[in-house]
C-alpha positions, 0 to 999 in steps of 0.5 A: 500500500502507498505510504500516503494511503496507510497514513490516511487510514491511521488518521481515520482509525484514530478519528474513530477511536478518539470519540471514546464511545466504544472499547478500542478493541471493538473499534479496531476490529470493526475498522479491519472488518470493513477493510479486508484487503489489508494485509497482516503487516498493514493491520499491525502498523495501524493497530500498534500506531493507534494503541501507541497514541492512546497510551501517550495521548497527553504527550502527543496532543501537546506536541501536535499543537505545533504542527499543521493538518488535522489533529488526528493526522499529527497524532498518527505521525507522532505515534507511528509504529511502522517503518520511519522511512516509510512514514517520512515518504508520506510527509511533506517537507514541513511535516518532516521538519516538524517531526524532526524537531519533536523527536529532538525534545528532551521528554524527561524535562517535560511536566509530569502529566505529559510524562505519565500520560494518566488523568489526574484522578488516576495518577494521584491515588497510584502515586500515593499507593506506590510512592515516587520510586515505584510510580514511574516504573509502573508508568513505564510498564503501562506504556508498553504492550503486554506479552501474550500469556497462554494457559495450558489445558492439563486435561489435554496436554502438558506445559512442556509438550505445548511449548515444544509444539509451539516451537515447531510452529516457530513460536518461542514460548517460555513458562510463566514464572508463577502460574504452573499452567502458563506460557508466555509469548512475545508478540501476537502470533495467529494462534487461532490458526494452530491445531493445538488451539482449535483442539483446546490444548491452550487458551489465551489467559493472563498469568494473573488471571490464572492465579485467581483459579489457583487461589480458588483451589477448586478440587475434584467432585466439588460444587463451585461457582464462577460468579461473574464468569464473563467469557469464561477464561477462569471458568475453564481454568477452574474446570480443568483444576477440578479434573472435569468432575463435580459441578461448576456453575458459570453465572453472569448477567450478560448472555452475550458474554456467556455466548462467547464461552460456548466455543471455548467450552467446546474446545476445552473438553469440559463437561462439568460446566453449567453456564447460566445467565442471572438477572442480578446477585439476588437471582432465584438461581442464587437463592436455590444454591445458598449454603450448598457451594464449596467455592465461589470466585467473584471476579467482580465488575471493575474499572479494568485499570489493571489491563491498561497495557492491553486497553489503554483507552480505559484511562480516558473512558473511565471516570471517578464517578464511574468507579464510585458506582462500581464500588457499590456494585462490587459490594452488592455482588460480593455480599450476594455471592457470599450467601452461596457458601456452605460452612468451610467453603472458600470465597475469593473476591478479585478485580483487575483494578489497580485502585485501593478503592475497588480492592482493599477498601471493598475487602475491608468493608466485607470483613466488617459486615460479615463476621461469619467469614474468616480471612485466609492469607493469599500467600499461604494458599499460593505456597500450598501450590509451590508458588512464591506467595510472598512475592505476590502479596501485600498483607493477606491479599494477592496484589499483582502489578505490571511493573513488578510481576509482568502481569496485568494488575490484579487483586484478590482477597480470600475468606472461609465461612466459619 
């Protein structure tokens, strides 16, 4: 494709993304579906350019003030993730001169806001939680794209065998440092074209998400609930841990998300999973199971801010008001799920958020209002699975950070019913 045409497409894609009226991944997917003539390299350049702009939006908008042409074109030039010589062949003399001047700017001398590229309402609590020494490494980690983590389905293969098969396909996969089921890949190979993917040997799942299944500790023959199952990544991990025995309920208020579980479930070989759409946390299905369940995982609706490496648009689409509304929902969902547990049953509350307000504060509130539950230290549970619990926890809680653990940001608290 001619350089001018590809830059025009990048400009148009950014014009759509910067409306922030839909998740970035769905906007990018729809854009590509309408342009099926694009090749893999062109798609890669467009997507990576768009996500680079979303990650560094404040900085690039600052630089773009000095340029000419449409704002989206200037942002596409600044965020370009393809060949620079290819890009420069699409630029006029004034644009080339402007780009050279911008590239010469000492970014370390710019104001903090332009260096961390976070909205103030998000930067302030993160800086308070981590301090200066760790805040900036977090910022650096969020400015990079995440690796691709896989969970090996131990019902069908072993981790070493899966890594060897990936190597034969030209894909270098290394064992994840913490999850006993994980493999990590740099880049974004077309996994869905591999036979090992279509037969269910591996599933895409961040290592942090895999560790939530470890904390839940589901065992053979138990009755287990994945309370906010979504598309079912953790459901599948729980089902495999149960060795396809017992009964595993996958509840969610979204039938659409549960529909996305169906093809994954078919690949997995699991027959102990029962997906069910519920209306809310007080649904009749929940009442019928009250006091009967061995383990419940609540991966609660949250801001998703732990996934900023993958979803950088979230920091611009979320707001303090939306997070506060989520807190009320998180408390209600956790309380509703707690009713399911029988004496001795385990409850796990988890989010993929970085914010204490969605994490520690919710756990503390639950502990105060539910004296019938006893806290279980996450480190002890991890160490039972021969995982370095001290490296992954803060107090009694699992606390994963992109800059510390190379995972998405995750939180989890564990209780057992007396």
